[in-house]
VMD Tcl script that draws the C-alpha trace (Angstrom):
set ca {
  {106.04 115.97 92.77}
  {107.24 116.92 96.24}
  {105.38 115.28 99.13}
  {102.87 117.45 100.94}
  {101.18 117.15 104.30}
  {97.87 115.28 104.47}
  {95.92 118.43 105.33}
  {96.97 119.97 102.01}
  {96.30 116.87 99.88}
  {93.37 117.30 97.52}
  {92.14 114.10 95.87}
  {89.98 113.70 92.78}
  {88.38 110.25 92.51}
  {87.36 108.88 89.12}
  {85.66 105.50 88.64}
  {86.18 102.83 91.28}
  {85.16 99.22 91.92}
  {81.41 98.55 92.00}
  {80.04 99.21 95.46}
  {81.05 101.30 98.45}
  {84.84 101.10 98.57}
  {85.62 104.53 97.09}
  {82.99 106.15 99.30}
  {84.56 104.54 102.39}
  {88.08 105.41 101.23}
  {87.13 109.07 100.83}
  {85.89 109.18 104.44}
  {89.21 107.77 105.61}
  {91.21 110.35 103.69}
  {89.02 113.18 104.97}
  {89.50 111.93 108.53}
  {93.26 112.23 107.92}
  {92.83 115.88 106.91}
  {92.71 115.58 103.12}
  {89.95 116.89 100.85}
  {88.22 114.62 98.32}
  {85.99 115.16 95.29}
  {84.43 112.52 93.06}
  {83.71 112.74 89.33}
  {80.69 110.63 88.33}
  {80.11 109.47 84.78}
  {76.78 107.71 85.26}
  {74.09 107.06 87.84}
  {75.92 103.98 89.11}
  {78.79 106.22 90.19}
  {76.35 108.67 91.83}
  {74.43 106.06 93.84}
  {77.56 104.79 95.58}
  {78.78 108.25 96.62}
  {77.13 109.71 99.72}
  {78.62 113.23 99.92}
  {76.75 115.02 97.13}
  {78.45 118.33 97.96}
  {81.71 116.73 96.77}
  {80.21 114.98 93.75}
  {80.91 116.37 90.26}
  {78.73 114.90 87.48}
  {80.27 114.66 84.02}
  {77.51 114.51 81.42}
  {79.35 115.72 78.31}
  {80.80 113.61 75.52}
  {84.10 111.75 75.81}
  {85.96 114.18 73.55}
  {85.21 116.95 76.06}
  {86.59 114.99 79.02}
  {90.32 115.97 78.76}
  {89.55 119.70 78.88}
  {87.05 119.15 81.71}
  {89.53 117.10 83.71}
  {92.25 119.71 83.35}
  {89.82 122.45 84.42}
  {88.74 120.45 87.51}
  {92.36 119.93 88.56}
  {93.05 123.66 88.30}
  {89.79 124.76 89.94}
  {90.12 122.50 92.97}
  {93.94 122.61 93.11}
  {94.06 118.82 92.92}
  {97.27 117.11 94.08}
  {96.24 113.45 93.63}
  {93.89 111.36 91.52}
  {92.56 107.90 92.41}
  {91.03 105.37 90.03}
  {90.31 101.68 89.49}
  {92.03 100.28 86.40}
  {94.23 102.42 84.19}
  {93.27 101.49 80.61}
  {89.61 102.50 80.21}
  {89.57 105.65 78.02}
  {88.53 108.18 80.68}
  {91.27 106.94 83.00}
  {93.99 106.67 80.37}
  {93.35 110.25 79.25}
  {93.28 111.51 82.84}
  {96.55 109.75 83.68}
  {98.34 111.34 80.72}
  {97.21 114.82 81.78}
  {97.90 114.13 85.46}
  {101.50 113.21 84.68}
  {101.97 116.43 82.72}
  {100.54 118.42 85.64}
  {102.71 116.67 88.26}
  {99.91 114.92 90.15}
  {100.28 111.74 92.18}
  {98.36 108.90 90.51}
  {96.86 106.19 92.73}
  {95.78 103.07 90.84}
  {93.70 100.27 92.36}
  {93.20 96.86 90.79}
  {92.13 93.37 91.72}
  {94.83 91.57 93.68}
  {97.81 90.13 91.86}
  {97.63 87.57 94.67}
  {93.92 86.87 94.92}
  {91.54 86.48 96.63}
  {92.34 88.10 99.98}
  {94.52 90.90 98.68}
  {93.90 93.87 96.42}
  {96.53 95.77 94.42}
  {97.55 99.36 95.14}
  {100.18 101.01 92.93}
  {101.24 104.43 91.71}
  {101.17 105.51 88.03}
  {99.97 102.22 86.49}
  {98.98 98.58 86.95}
  {99.31 95.25 85.14}
  {101.35 95.84 81.97}
  {101.93 99.47 83.04}
  {103.10 98.54 86.54}
  {106.54 99.44 87.84}
  {106.94 95.72 88.46}
  {107.49 95.26 84.72}
  {110.88 97.00 85.00}
  {112.00 95.50 88.30}
  {114.33 92.50 88.14}
  {114.42 89.68 90.64}
  {117.91 90.67 91.89}
  {116.53 94.15 92.68}
  {113.65 92.60 94.61}
  {115.96 90.28 96.54}
  {118.20 93.14 97.51}
  {115.22 95.08 98.84}
  {114.05 92.05 100.85}
  {117.32 91.50 102.70}
  {115.83 92.90 105.91}
  {112.41 91.28 105.39}
  {112.91 87.71 106.53}
  {109.48 86.96 108.08}
  {107.31 84.18 106.73}
  {104.21 85.31 104.82}
  {100.84 83.53 104.57}
  {99.65 81.58 101.56}
  {96.52 83.12 99.96}
  {93.40 81.01 100.47}
  {92.45 79.06 97.33}
  {89.01 80.62 96.81}
  {87.49 83.97 95.88}
  {86.82 86.07 98.95}
  {83.62 87.97 98.12}
  {82.28 86.64 94.80}
  {78.57 86.96 95.61}
  {78.97 90.58 96.70}
  {81.00 91.27 93.56}
  {78.23 89.96 91.30}
  {75.49 91.68 93.35}
  {77.11 95.12 93.24}
  {77.85 94.68 89.55}
  {74.19 93.94 88.85}
  {73.00 96.88 91.00}
  {75.46 99.27 89.36}
  {74.38 98.33 85.84}
  {70.70 98.55 86.82}
  {71.25 102.15 87.98}
  {72.97 103.00 84.72}
  {70.29 101.28 82.65}
  {67.20 102.62 84.45}
  {68.22 105.94 86.03}
  {70.80 107.42 83.70}
  {68.75 110.27 82.23}
  {71.19 112.89 83.47}
  {74.09 111.15 81.71}
  {72.75 110.60 78.20}
  {76.22 110.93 76.68}
  {77.67 108.14 78.82}
  {79.18 105.24 76.87}
  {80.53 102.15 78.66}
  {84.16 101.23 78.09}
  {83.11 97.72 77.04}
  {81.49 96.60 73.80}
  {78.11 95.57 75.26}
  {75.39 98.04 76.15}
  {74.53 98.67 79.79}
  {71.24 96.79 79.37}
  {73.09 93.76 78.00}
  {75.57 93.91 80.89}
  {72.72 94.06 83.41}
  {70.93 91.09 81.85}
  {74.13 89.05 81.99}
  {74.60 89.87 85.68}
  {71.00 88.86 86.43}
  {71.36 85.67 84.43}
  {74.51 84.78 86.34}
  {72.88 85.42 89.73}
  {69.85 83.32 88.73}
  {71.89 80.40 87.40}
  {74.49 80.29 90.17}
  {73.05 77.15 91.85}
  {72.84 75.25 88.54}
  {76.32 76.33 87.49}
  {77.68 75.28 90.88}
  {76.26 71.76 90.47}
  {77.55 71.50 86.91}
  {80.99 72.67 88.01}
  {81.19 70.19 90.87}
  {80.34 67.28 88.58}
  {82.87 68.33 85.93}
  {85.59 68.87 88.55}
  {84.91 65.45 90.09}
  {85.30 63.81 86.69}
  {88.66 65.47 86.11}
  {90.00 64.74 89.59}
  {88.95 61.10 89.42}
  {89.66 60.49 85.74}
  {93.08 58.97 86.32}
  {94.71 60.80 83.39}
  {97.52 63.38 83.27}
  {96.27 66.79 82.25}
  {97.34 70.35 81.44}
  {95.31 73.30 82.66}
  {94.20 76.29 80.54}
  {93.26 79.34 82.62}
  {90.84 81.55 80.72}
  {90.16 85.20 81.41}
  {87.25 87.47 80.70}
  {87.46 88.51 77.07}
  {86.45 92.05 78.02}
  {88.93 92.26 80.90}
  {91.30 95.21 80.64}
  {94.40 93.07 81.19}
  {93.40 90.75 78.33}
  {92.46 93.55 75.95}
  {95.36 95.90 76.64}
  {98.25 93.55 77.41}
  {97.82 90.49 75.19}
  {98.45 89.71 71.50}
  {94.94 88.31 71.05}
  {91.71 90.08 70.16}
  {89.52 87.25 71.48}
  {89.56 84.07 73.54}
  {89.00 82.18 70.30}
  {92.40 83.26 68.97}
  {94.08 82.18 72.21}
  {92.31 78.82 72.26}
  {93.22 78.15 68.63}
  {96.92 78.50 69.46}
  {96.61 76.37 72.59}
  {94.73 73.57 70.82}
  {97.21 73.53 67.96}
  {100.16 73.27 70.35}
  {98.46 70.59 72.45}
  {97.46 68.47 69.46}
  {100.99 68.57 68.04}
  {103.05 68.39 71.20}
  {101.25 66.64 74.08}
  {101.52 62.86 74.55}
  {98.41 61.11 73.24}
  {97.26 59.97 76.69}
  {97.34 63.52 78.13}
  {94.19 65.61 78.50}
  {93.43 69.34 78.36}
  {91.32 70.96 81.09}
  {89.94 74.41 80.26}
  {88.84 76.46 83.26}
  {86.64 79.50 82.66}
  {87.00 82.67 84.72}
  {84.79 82.68 87.85}
  {82.89 85.71 86.49}
  {82.42 84.35 82.96}
  {78.88 85.32 81.94}
  {78.46 83.74 78.52}
  {79.13 86.76 76.31}
  {82.01 84.86 74.68}
  {80.93 81.65 72.84}
  {83.35 79.44 74.73}
  {81.49 76.14 74.50}
  {80.85 76.50 70.77}
  {84.46 77.44 70.15}
  {85.82 74.55 72.21}
  {83.56 71.99 70.52}
  {84.72 73.17 67.09}
  {88.38 73.02 68.09}
  {87.99 69.54 69.58}
  {86.51 68.27 66.34}
  {89.00 70.10 64.14}
  {92.02 68.68 66.00}
  {90.65 65.19 66.62}
  {90.75 65.56 70.42}
  {87.44 63.91 71.26}
  {87.44 62.60 74.83}
  {90.62 64.46 75.79}
  {89.29 67.99 76.49}
  {87.24 69.06 79.53}
  {85.55 72.42 80.15}
  {84.92 73.70 83.68}
  {82.78 76.72 84.46}
  {84.93 78.41 87.12}
  {85.35 76.73 90.49}
  {88.21 76.40 92.96}
  {91.55 76.42 91.21}
  {93.46 74.65 93.99}
  {91.60 71.37 93.45}
  {92.69 71.33 89.82}
  {96.26 72.46 90.42}
  {96.90 69.63 92.85}
  {97.09 67.12 89.98}
  {97.87 69.19 86.86}
  {101.12 68.80 84.90}
  {101.33 72.41 83.72}
  {99.24 75.52 83.08}
  {98.78 77.92 80.18}
  {97.19 81.38 80.19}
  {97.38 84.77 78.51}
  {98.22 86.84 81.59}
  {95.73 85.79 84.29}
  {96.58 86.62 87.90}
  {95.49 83.05 88.70}
  {98.86 81.98 87.29}
  {100.39 83.14 90.57}
  {98.85 80.09 92.23}
  {100.43 77.92 89.55}
  {103.87 79.34 90.28}
  {103.36 79.09 94.06}
  {102.98 75.33 93.60}
  {106.15 75.11 91.51}
  {104.30 74.07 88.34}
  {105.45 74.86 84.77}
  {103.71 77.93 83.36}
  {103.48 79.33 79.83}
  {101.94 82.75 79.19}
  {101.30 84.78 76.04}
  {100.68 88.34 77.25}
  {102.39 90.97 79.37}
  {102.14 90.21 83.08}
  {103.76 91.50 86.25}
  {104.97 87.96 87.06}
  {106.62 87.44 83.66}
  {110.14 86.89 84.95}
  {112.62 84.57 83.17}
  {113.42 82.78 86.43}
  {109.99 81.13 86.64}
  {107.92 81.61 83.45}
  {108.64 79.31 80.50}
  {109.65 80.77 77.15}
  {109.28 77.48 75.27}
  {107.25 77.20 72.09}
  {103.77 76.03 73.05}
  {104.19 72.70 71.24}
  {107.45 72.01 73.10}
  {105.92 73.17 76.38}
  {103.12 70.60 76.18}
  {105.65 67.90 75.32}
  {108.30 68.71 77.97}
  {107.32 71.69 80.15}
  {110.22 73.41 81.92}
  {109.83 73.72 85.68}
  {110.13 77.15 87.31}
  {112.66 78.22 89.92}
  {110.37 77.88 92.94}
  {112.73 79.73 95.28}
  {112.84 82.69 92.87}
  {109.06 82.84 92.79}
  {108.84 82.78 96.59}
  {111.13 85.81 96.70}
  {109.01 87.58 94.10}
  {105.81 86.83 96.00}
  {107.39 88.03 99.24}
  {108.26 91.32 97.53}
  {104.64 91.80 96.41}
  {103.25 91.11 99.88}
  {105.67 93.66 101.36}
  {104.60 96.32 98.85}
  {101.51 96.47 96.61}
  {99.32 93.64 97.93}
  {96.99 94.89 100.64}
  {94.84 92.43 102.65}
  {91.10 92.88 102.18}
  {88.55 93.16 99.40}
  {86.47 95.81 97.64}
  {83.06 94.18 97.78}
  {82.37 92.71 101.22}
  {82.04 94.76 104.41}
  {84.72 92.69 106.10}
  {87.06 93.11 103.15}
  {86.63 96.89 103.10}
  {87.31 97.10 106.82}
  {90.57 95.24 106.33}
  {91.62 97.60 103.54}
  {90.84 100.72 105.51}
  {93.28 99.72 108.24}
  {96.18 100.29 105.86}
  {95.35 101.87 102.51}
  {94.96 105.51 103.66}
  {98.48 105.53 105.12}
  {99.85 104.06 101.89}
  {98.15 106.75 99.80}
  {99.45 109.54 102.03}
  {103.00 108.16 102.05}
  {105.50 110.26 100.06}
  {106.73 107.28 98.03}
  {105.03 104.43 96.22}
  {105.31 101.01 97.95}
  {107.98 99.63 95.59}
  {110.31 102.64 95.84}
  {109.88 102.82 99.61}
  {110.99 99.22 100.10}
  {113.85 99.43 97.60}
  {115.21 102.59 99.21}
  {114.84 101.12 102.69}
  {112.33 103.64 104.03}
  {109.15 101.55 103.99}
  {107.13 101.24 107.16}
  {107.07 97.72 108.65}
  {104.44 95.62 106.90}
  {104.05 93.07 109.68}
  {100.69 94.60 110.53}
  {99.43 93.86 107.01}
  {99.66 90.12 107.42}
  {96.32 88.47 107.93}
  {95.64 86.48 111.07}
  {93.30 83.55 110.42}
}
mol new
graphics top color blue
foreach p $ca { graphics top sphere $p radius 0.5 }
foreach p [lrange $ca 0 end-1] q [lrange $ca 1 end] { graphics top cylinder $p $q radius 0.2 }
display resetview
């Protein structure tokens, strides 16, 4: 699609992150001269969109969505679509049609380098990202003129409380006020009421979980034993569901436990870290207890409910995950990493291809210099400083993201072809 001026750009927003980010982004695009409409699929979408004259409710069934989307594009002469996550059914269908119609597709995701960056790409993210087809030599060639030092991401989640709060509020709106959208079906397996209850439970138990996590982390850090780290993801996360060979965390843990029991030295331990947003829908504790007993690993396995990853990485021997973005912190520290799914950082220079049993016995170290080049490439392209959920984070994003969306080329192509704007202004000052 040929680039067009901002005053002729016409954006159609689909579903975004919980909270006010898409509403704020639309204001920024309108200030630049573009026009923006929003399709809402439930009351949660409606509540977080202020301009009702530009709000289009979709209350039909999912099988009617493709025809409706195509009609909206034609009626409003849409040039661009924007969405958060590219694998939920309504987004996947829209992306397929948008490609056929020659639209520009803007995809937002959580940061590949969390917590103080978000991800902005064109056409797809995670396993559908253009990064999957870019080699390290291509990245290094593009970086030849980018020799400035870049900051290390802080080792904690930037706006976790706001994330949980907006998630709970969103699901409450869908559960209690969704009469207009009776055909709405969530893209996850649980009902909206179940999702809402889990968010409330997590908010209520945060202090207790924090104490439990601190005690468990202290025991690991002061245990005096070598250990390997397992980074879990949310079982319902799109990256896990769409880009991994496993249907559940149980399947992943079974393979990890088998490899650890057969390959790791007998004095080594296994530390399993849950995702910071784990809400109990997956029976992790029950599964882990059964696997400990089945493999005779009593006293050698430790379960941590989230927490700061940096404290654990400082003393770990290696790390294993499906395709968690947290693995980027593992590679930044030069630690051996084994993954099982498709991931944007799955490059042969720094991700082990060993069998899991061999990896636990003698993990191969990554090429740390290669990973630094890869990380530099991301920070010059798709990683934008800020966050979706806190006011401060949104303000940081708005300083840069509108210009990136209005640019004629996606961030990767612009840097590779040598026509990217300087990214020095995107580096955070702390």
